[in-house]
C-alpha positions as CSV (number, residue, x, y, z in Angstrom):
1,M,79.6,101.1,84.8
2,L,79.7,102.6,88.3
3,M,82.3,100.9,90.5
4,S,82.2,100.5,94.1
5,N,85.1,101.4,96.4
6,N,84.6,98.4,98.6
7,T,86.7,96.1,96.4
8,R,89.5,98.4,95.5
9,A,92.7,99.0,97.6
10,A,93.3,102.8,98.3
11,R,96.6,104.4,97.4
12,L,97.9,106.5,100.4
13,H,100.8,108.9,101.2
14,Y,101.8,108.1,104.8
15,M,102.9,111.0,107.1
16,A,104.0,111.0,110.7
17,N,100.5,111.8,112.1
18,G,98.1,110.6,109.6
19,F,97.9,109.7,105.7
20,R,96.4,111.3,102.7
21,V,94.4,109.4,100.2
22,L,95.7,109.5,96.8
23,S,93.3,107.2,95.1
24,T,90.0,106.1,96.6
25,G,89.3,102.6,98.1
26,D,88.1,101.1,101.2
27,H,91.3,99.2,102.3
28,V,95.0,98.9,101.9
29,V,97.1,95.6,101.8
30,C,99.4,95.0,104.7
31,A,103.0,94.9,103.3
32,V,104.0,92.1,105.6
33,S,101.0,89.5,105.6
34,G,99.0,90.7,102.6
35,E,96.1,91.0,104.8
36,R,93.4,93.6,103.8
37,V,93.1,96.5,106.4
38,P,90.1,98.6,106.2
39,L,91.1,102.2,106.2
40,D,89.1,103.0,109.4
41,M,91.2,100.4,111.3
42,L,94.6,101.4,109.8
43,R,96.8,102.3,112.7
44,Y,100.3,101.1,111.8
45,W,102.5,102.3,108.8
46,S,105.9,103.3,107.9
47,V,106.6,106.8,106.7
48,A,110.1,106.1,105.5
49,R,109.0,102.9,103.5
50,Q,105.3,104.2,102.7
51,E,104.1,100.8,103.7
52,P,100.9,99.8,105.8
53,Y,100.8,97.2,108.4
54,A,97.9,95.2,109.9
55,S,99.2,95.2,113.5
56,A,102.0,96.5,115.7
57,E,103.6,93.1,115.6
58,L,103.9,93.1,111.8
59,A,105.1,96.7,111.8
60,A,108.0,95.6,114.2
61,K,108.7,92.5,112.0
62,A,109.0,94.8,109.0
63,S,111.4,96.9,110.7
64,G,113.6,94.2,111.9
65,Y,112.8,94.1,115.7
């Protein structure tokens, strides 16, 4: 059975200026809100924590600001 990537979360390695896809998928799950973030809309993440965030506000909240 052929599976579509549109229902599976991707696994990523977050770097300072981008990310590398470790396993395919069409989204990641925000570490704070649990919201699905499409890969083409992903703008915020933590390199140290290796976590994605849905918005700048959620990224600041995760870091304690």
